C-alpha positions in Angstrom: -33.5 -24.7 31.8 -32.4 -28.2 32.3 -30.0 -27.8 29.4 -28.2 -25.0 31.2 -27.6 -27.1 34.3 -26.2 -30.0 32.2 -23.5 -27.8 30.5 -22.4 -25.9 33.6 -20.6 -28.9 35.2 -18.6 -29.8 32.1 -16.5 -26.7 31.7 -13.5 -28.0 33.6 -13.8 -31.3 31.7 -13.8 -29.4 28.4 -10.8 -27.4 29.4 -8.8 -30.5 30.3 -9.7 -32.2 27.1 -8.6 -29.2 25.0 -5.3 -28.9 26.9 -4.6 -32.6 26.5 -5.3 -32.5 22.7 -3.1 -29.4 22.3 -0.2 -31.1 24.1 -0.7 -34.3 22.0 -0.5 -32.3 18.8 2.7 -30.5 19.9 4.4 -33.7 21.0 3.5 -35.3 17.7 4.9 -32.4 15.7 8.1 -32.5 17.6 8.6 -36.2 17.2 7.8 -35.9 13.4 10.4 -33.2 13.1 13.1 -35.2 14.9 12.3 -38.4 12.8 12.4 -36.6 9.4 15.6 -34.7 10.3 14.5 -31.4 8.9 16.4 -28.5 10.2 15.2 -24.9 9.7 18.8 -23.5 9.8 19.8 -25.7 6.9 17.1 -24.2 4.6 18.3 -21.0 2.8 16.2 -17.9 3.3 14.0 -16.9 0.5 15.6 -14.0 -1.4 13.5 -11.8 -3.7 15.0 -10.8 -7.0 15.8 -7.2 -7.5 13.5 -5.1 -9.7 14.7 -4.7 -13.3 16.1 -1.3 -14.2 14.9 0.2 -17.4 17.3 2.9 -18.7 15.9 4.8 -21.7 18.7 6.8 -23.3 18.4 8.2 -26.8 22.1 8.8 -27.1 22.8 5.1 -26.7 20.1 4.2 -29.3 21.5 6.5 -32.1 25.0 7.9 -31.3 25.0 10.2 -34.3 22.1 12.3 -32.8 23.1 14.8 -30.1 20.8 14.9 -27.1 18.4 17.8 -26.8 19.2 20.7 -24.5 16.2 22.3 -22.9 16.5 25.7 -21.3 13.8 26.9 -18.9 13.6 30.6 -18.5 12.4 31.6 -15.1 10.6 35.0 -14.8 11.9 36.5 -11.6 9.9 39.7 -11.8 6.9 40.2 -9.6 3.6 39.0 -11.0 1.5 41.6 -12.8 -1.4 43.1 -10.8 -4.8 41.6 -11.8 -6.7 43.7 -14.3 -9.9 45.2 -12.9 -13.0 45.3 -15.1 -14.2 48.7 -16.0 -17.4 49.7 -14.2 -20.6 49.2 -16.1 -23.0 51.9 -16.9 -26.6 51.8 -15.8 -27.8 51.0 -19.3 -25.4 48.0 -19.5 -26.6 46.7 -16.2 -30.3 46.8 -17.2 -29.6 45.0 -20.5 -27.6 42.2 -18.8 -29.5 39.1 -17.7 -30.3 38.9 -13.9 -27.9 36.8 -11.8 -30.1 34.9 -9.4 
């Protein structure tokens, strides 16, 4: 319990030390930036290269060969009704294996 009482009085002290160190780091960074003369506006923005385009064209590879023409026939008539199985006789049902 004595450890708890020792740490309770130092919280304000720890806050002030953390604040002072943060301010010192910020000022040091600002001074370094001013001394080195680096300017962020002078640096060009990174530009990514466009993706390569792959164009596969058979006519360009061999101009003597004509390109294929594919015709797709669409059946516009209504789909056929499903075929119903014929009813089994009693003898066929007995010979068939049980479906459990």
